[in-house]
N, C-alpha and C positions, 0 to 999 in steps of 0.2 A: 442471380448474381453467384452467389457463395451459395458451395455445397455443403451440406452438413455431414460433418465427419463424423465415423459410431460415435459411442459413448467412451469405449473401452480407448482410444486415438483422445480424444478429447480430457480422459483424465491421465493422460502423456504429455498430452500438452501442458496440462497445467502442473503435474512435477518440475517439468523442466521451467516453466516459468517463478517457481517458487524457488526451485534450486538456483538457476539463477542471479534470483534476487537477497538470498539468506546469503549465497558463496560472494557477491560483490560488497556486501557490507561487511563481510566479516576480512575481506583481500583488504579493503579502505583501512579498515582499521589497523591491522596487523600493518602494511605500509607504514600508516598514520604513526605508529608507535616505533616502527623499526628505523627511523627517520629520526627517532630521540625527541619526536613531541610528545606531551603531557597527556598520558592514557585517558585520564580525569577528571573531564572526559569533552569533547570534542559535540559540537553537531555532526550529523550525518554528512549537510553542506560542506561542514569545516574542513574536512578531508579533500574536496574539489581547491582549495588553496594550497596544498600544497605538490610540490610534483614530482613526489612520491607516492605518494596516493589518488593521484588525480586524475592520474590513467584508468586504474581499477571504475575508478565513481564512473567517467562517461564513458566506457566503453560496457560496465556491466548494466548501467542502469540503461543508454539507451539500447542495446535487446532486450532489455524487462519492456521496455515498453516497447517496443515492436514486437515483443510477445506478447503483446496485450491489444494489440488490434484482433488479430484472428478468435482470441483465445472471449474475448467482449463477446464478438459477432456469434461467435461458435456455438455459445452457450443465452443466450440471444434465442439464435433460431432453436436447439433444442428446447429452452424453456415454450419457447411460442405454440410448438409442434403437441407440446406438453397438455398446454392452456383450448384447445384447440381441441384438441379427445376430452378434457376433464369443466369446461367452459365454467362452472360455476366455481371456480377456482378462483377468475378476479383476480389472479396476476400480470393481465395485457399493459395497462397501466404503468405499472410495478416497475417490469421487465422492460419497457422500452426505457423510461428514468432511470433505472440501473444499469441498464449496459450501455446509455449517454455519457451519465454521469461518471463510466470505467473508462469507455477508448476519451472522454477529453484528458483523463486524467494520465492516462496511458504517452498520448501525445508533449501533456507538458513535463511528463518523467525525461522524455525524446530530450524535448527542448532545452530541460533546466541543468542535463547533465552538459552541456554545449555553452551554461551562463552561469561560471563559477560568479558568485555574490559580490569578489572584489573585484570585480568586472564590471558587475553592473545590478548590485544590491538593487532598485528601484523593479525593476524588470524578473528576479529574481525570487523577490517575495511574490509577486504577484503568481507567480508560477507556482510558487508554494504551498499559496490558500488554494491554487485551480485542482494542483496536486491530493493535501488534505482534504480538503472541501469536496470534490468529488468522491476520493474514497472513503470519506467517514460517509457520506450519501449511497453513497453502491454496496458499503458493507450493512446495513439496516435495510436497507429495499431488498438486500439477496436475506435476511434474515425473511422478514416479514411474508417475503416467500418460500420460503421452506416451510413457515410456518401454516401457510396456507396450503401449501403440497400434503404437508400435513394431516390437517385435519384433514382433506382428501383419502386420501391414502398414507396407514399409519405406518409404512413403510420408510416412509423421511423420518419421523419423527425423530430417530436419530442424527440425522445430518441438522434437524433445526436443533435441536442443543447443544450440536458440537459449534454450528454457527452461530449459534446466541450468547456460548458463554466464551468464543475469542471476539466477539463483538462489543463483548459488558467489558473484557478485558483490556480492548483496546483504546476505545472508549475512556476508562477508568483509568490509561496511563495518560491519556489528550488532555483531562483533566489535570490530575497534578501536575502535567508541564505546564499546563496555563497556571492554574496558583501560582509557581515556582519564577513563570518569568515575570506575573507579577509583582513576589514579593522583591523585585528587586528590580523591572522598568514602571509599576504603578499603572497607571491607567493608561501611558501612553503604549508600553510595550515598547518601546524604540530601545535596541539595545546603543550606547552609547558609542559614538566614534573610538573611545577611547580603546574601550575592548577587543574594538575592530582588531588593531595593529594588534594586539596581543593574542591576539589565533593567529595571525599572520606569520609572529616568529615562533608561534608555535609551541614555546617553550614552557612556558609557562599558564595556566586559563585562565587562572583566579579566582574571581567570581563563585563562590559554591553555589548561590542561587541557581545561574546559570548551567553549572557543570551537571548540577541536580532535574534541572528543563532539559539539555538534551542526553540526559540519563533517558528520562524516561522518554524523550522522543526514537531513543534507539528499541525503548521496548515497544513502544505505538507498534512503529513498523512490523515488527516484530509479528505483534500481533494480525496486525492484517494480510500480514502472510501466511498466519495460519488461519484467517478467515477464508482466505485467496484457498487455501489446499482442501477445505470439507469440499470445494467444487469438484477432486477425484470421487469422496463419499456420494456426492448427489451426481454424476455421470455412471456410477454405478450401478446404481439404482436405480437411473432412469435405461440404463440395458440390460438391469431384469427384470421391468417391466416389460420389453418388447418380447423377450424372449422365452415372456410364459407364454 
């Protein structure tokens, strides 16, 4: 049903997907502050509440989610082919679970880009949890896969090292984000409605703890983009093996 494209083309698809994601983040933030909103610091989804920046958020993350679908399937096929040639690697189940996680994240990314939190907060939060949960699962499992590949072929050692570092960076950012939200909201981890009104006004985001949490959210997402970009190295290594 799905045809495996060449590793070099797959690497190009990774580059395009990551570039669209980073451009979306940058453009959404620039449009947010150019409209006079407080630069320090909105959550990423806050930029979808302002008409000046919401179109970039919606268009960019819709495209990113759409690109994630074929990308996830292609990496599943590429790794599945490699695992059949290297049956002792034991990556089959990891490959399947990581692919499902990435697909769910991509689908919810498209969905959330059309669900601003000020329109439907409960649905938005469910979507966000699926996106982050799926992305975290995908990043960790992809790192484990890279480690097992490096145990079979030392040529994947560089891939494992860079992917591990990006994953640790992202998880550390997630921890810092969680601590900052906890310091503001406690165990409820809920954001008061009053703060939501301030965000919609966008002139003064107020609470320092939430601004710090938002900063680490941006850093975490950039970290996950770094994990994604290691897919270029993985594809090129696969291509090198094929040509040997």
